[in-house]
Steps between C-alpha positions, in 0.01 A plus 500: 500500500678172584496249219615178674489211440429408866528169673160335543478299821163343409469169322563525127194479273261591782192704433569831676125562536343326804146560380539319167706206634369145570769396755667713768856411607566592862838488674480359854844559659446332839706230674421559869428133591775324304628211711843442336655753256338843470532729201196424283378858560765612249360278224231720339737783414775262370244304296376816331853598400575151381182489288670727247737217419215281385346471152142613484406190298439156653551216250330261749172696475562671162401830664654831580475676838304780337226243422454439879387860572648540852569815696796519737376698803842493673575391857282548800680676782474313831546607864824325604456241770121494502383175342127540566483853364689386192260210440203740540655735246547225243145376547358850465688574180431165338131538588495829304652324201224239501236762561618671181440177305864413454729213598806526723857390450706530821881503514644416843646514742449194717218252467282642774401786260283238323257476790351849471497483121296178518274643774416793275441273199274273706263792562424503123542128418343271760596175324862608482771239434870522573783357291812510714853444366752456780776285653331527835152399617437834676234321707625570853260644754782722630878535501674542836180624655420751218184422305564764231798331332587437138521128592128504594353688206318212329366366835348845567354506150349154547285637783284689252587345160366145493805267522361296209555813289872514592758329280869493583781436256872447557475435877796312646540634852277529807411359842329164525166650595515728194546200274208333677286810423593467133409133497171559681391770256674363188674832429831367366526481116746313283357524150302756306169315516512516883373858475225435241232509769570874539391576143221753500588627845666838561865427582774692679846376407777551757862419411763478768820506294664233719286247312783521250819309564777673692727464196259738322383712792762534773380852573212418732441512871455120558672310219402133472682249279311272264276746328357538154668657196386830346355311201294274729357801680423674166329181382256524792438866406419401141253239621339762727435746215163327436397546862330810653794678668362801687819587684859394558823580675868405494679519835812413696783622274776629729725657234806575716574128552586458135762757404494383139152638452386169339231435765349843433506439126324164553239660724434763235442239233271302734293815533494557122377141434239508772365834365466331163293220660253758631 
């Protein structure tokens, strides 16, 4: 009989029992539409390993990860090169999570993985709202002729989620028409009270890690200078803890562009704090 100990590749402090968990963490290692630097498909595995370098306790929330009651289901396995089949697979699996009365926490992967997650959530929550942290608007209709692109994810979501229920934070890059969309629908937020109208609504929180400044998060596919600090992002999470978060994801870490491992460590702590807010 082998006595171990053995390396655990799941998140620390996760509930190993799916049935008794409240939140299901799902790895989404897909980067098939990345327009600049690929590699975010390697993030879920690296994030899991890096999670063991974190403390289980969050002083910001005065909670431990064990209090969150989440189950790490591991990574979905995708057919290489087939975007549409991948999106269907994500939607199908996330639908099952909601059908079981649980909430989802996705770890990307590129930002397009958010679309099927939100589609599945929308089946169960018709007045769904989106809180979107990002450097980029992600409101294009298409990119270089391809509609299914990570740079179009929020525009696609706005076709079934009412744009008045979409709030965007940290945006500092996009085409003129995308900024006009934000002005028309009043999606861009600058202060906490800008999201107060979403109180009482079911909310999906999606975090593109390039919302953080490049000095903190160089390991991402489309780095954009001028972003927020980690503490600023965590402050938003603390404000959101009194909202009804029914799902979340953290996407766009590309770990190999930061050989120091710091970007992966930051991503892991972002995930811990967002779990606490749920």
